[in-house]
C-alpha positions in Angstrom: 26.1 -81.3 -44.3 26.9 -78.1 -42.3 29.5 -79.9 -40.1 31.4 -81.0 -43.2 31.5 -77.4 -44.5 32.6 -76.1 -41.1 35.5 -78.6 -41.2 36.5 -77.1 -44.6 36.4 -73.6 -43.0 38.5 -74.7 -40.1 41.1 -76.2 -42.5 41.1 -73.0 -44.7 41.7 -70.8 -41.6 44.6 -73.0 -40.4 46.2 -73.0 -43.9 45.8 -69.3 -44.3 47.6 -68.8 -41.0 50.7 -70.1 -42.7 50.4 -67.5 -45.4 49.0 -64.5 -43.6 50.9 -63.6 -40.4 47.9 -61.7 -38.9 45.9 -65.0 -38.9 48.7 -67.3 -37.6 47.5 -67.3 -34.0 43.8 -67.8 -34.7 43.1 -70.9 -32.7 39.3 -71.1 -32.7 36.2 -69.7 -34.3 33.0 -68.2 -33.0 29.7 -70.0 -33.5 28.5 -70.3 -37.1 25.6 -68.2 -38.2 23.2 -69.8 -40.6 20.9 -67.6 -42.7 18.4 -68.4 -45.4 18.0 -65.6 -47.9 14.8 -65.5 -49.9 16.4 -65.1 -53.3 15.8 -62.3 -55.9 19.1 -60.7 -55.2 19.0 -61.0 -51.4 22.5 -61.6 -50.0 25.0 -61.0 -47.3 26.0 -57.3 -47.4 29.6 -56.4 -46.8 30.0 -54.5 -43.6 32.4 -53.9 -40.7 31.5 -54.8 -37.2 35.0 -55.0 -35.7 36.7 -51.7 -35.4 40.2 -52.6 -34.4 43.6 -53.5 -36.0 45.2 -56.9 -35.5 42.9 -57.9 -32.6 43.7 -54.8 -30.5 41.8 -51.7 -29.5 38.9 -50.4 -27.5 36.2 -51.4 -30.1 37.6 -54.8 -30.8 35.6 -58.0 -30.6 38.6 -60.2 -31.7 37.3 -61.2 -35.1 39.8 -61.3 -37.9 38.2 -63.2 -40.7 34.7 -63.8 -41.9 34.0 -66.7 -44.3 30.8 -67.1 -46.3 29.5 -70.4 -47.7 26.5 -70.3 -50.0 24.8 -73.7 -50.3 22.7 -72.9 -53.4 21.1 -75.8 -55.2 21.9 -75.7 -58.9 25.0 -73.6 -58.4 26.8 -72.8 -61.7 30.3 -71.4 -62.3 28.7 -68.2 -63.7 27.2 -67.6 -60.2 30.7 -66.8 -58.8 32.6 -68.3 -55.9 34.0 -71.8 -56.1 32.3 -75.2 -55.8 33.8 -77.5 -53.2 
């Protein structure tokens, strides 16, 4: 199942490159990180771990985009996000 979702992410990034100039030269992605949250409000917390602009700077790791995919069983529209 995960390889199928990663294909969707790759397609999304290539399509965004047409619309967002800063992403038009993104040609690959780093390894996927898989995490299982225990529930009860646990989630990915928004943060910054790349302190650069447009892929340049002394504290730059080259990341430009982070995508999150929640694979919750029983997902409902009220949960937010979009079902693929």
